[in-house]
C-alpha positions, 0 to 999 in steps of 0.5 A: 460827626463820630462817623467822620472820625471813624466810628462803626456803631452808635449806641443811642441810649435814648433809642432815638428819643433824644436825637431828631437827627439820628435817624436821618444820618444813619439812613445816610450812612448804611455801613453804620450799626445802631444799638437801640437801647431801651430807656424809660423816662430821661436820665433826670428821671428815670430811677425815680420809681420806674414802673411798668405794667409788665416788664419784659412785654413793655419793653418788648413793644417799645423796642419792636416799635423802634426797630420798625421805625428805623426800618421804615426810615431806611435803616437796615434791619441787619445794622440794628442791635437792641439793648434792653437797657439794664440800669436805664429806668429800672429797679435792681429787681427789674434789672435781674429779670431782664437778664433772667429773660433776655432771650425773650427779645430774640423774636424781634429779630435783632442781635441783643446787647446787654450792658451791665457793666459797673452798674449799681445792680451789682451792689457794690457802689463804693468798690473800686472799678477792679472789684466791680469789673470782676462782678461784671465779668461774673455775671457777663460770664452767664450771659456769654454761656447763654450766647448773648450777641454783645456785651457792653464792658468797661474792661475789655482786656479781662473779658477778652481774657475770660472769652479766649479761655473758655474757648478752650473748655 
């Protein structure tokens, strides 16, 4: 497994839905952190007209249920990170609403990760990765300024340089 190869964090984009062994493996490895991500539908269907009764409330309820499921299956809450799933069964407008309102997930009492790196919501699909990384950094700078716990990025180097730079301000 990836744990045997040294992984310390598992990013489960399905939030336990696609691998029935995930909970068992994590409960047997109490030192491993898990990112539980929200996703509406499957990778094949998630972008086909995603709809919610109440976007933030629906995502919140699903993530809260999955966190409780993890705890009931002997995964320590301090090992759980939640991700509202930018780009996974959401429209561009819904993704931006999540970015604006991510702090509402704080009451689940788990660290929060936002992953918007190089996503289509940047509206520059035909651009090269350097340009996508600049737009990613711009949006992530807002999240960093708001003290989000984790950001998922492709270009670690520019984000590290940026965070080092703003520590001096």
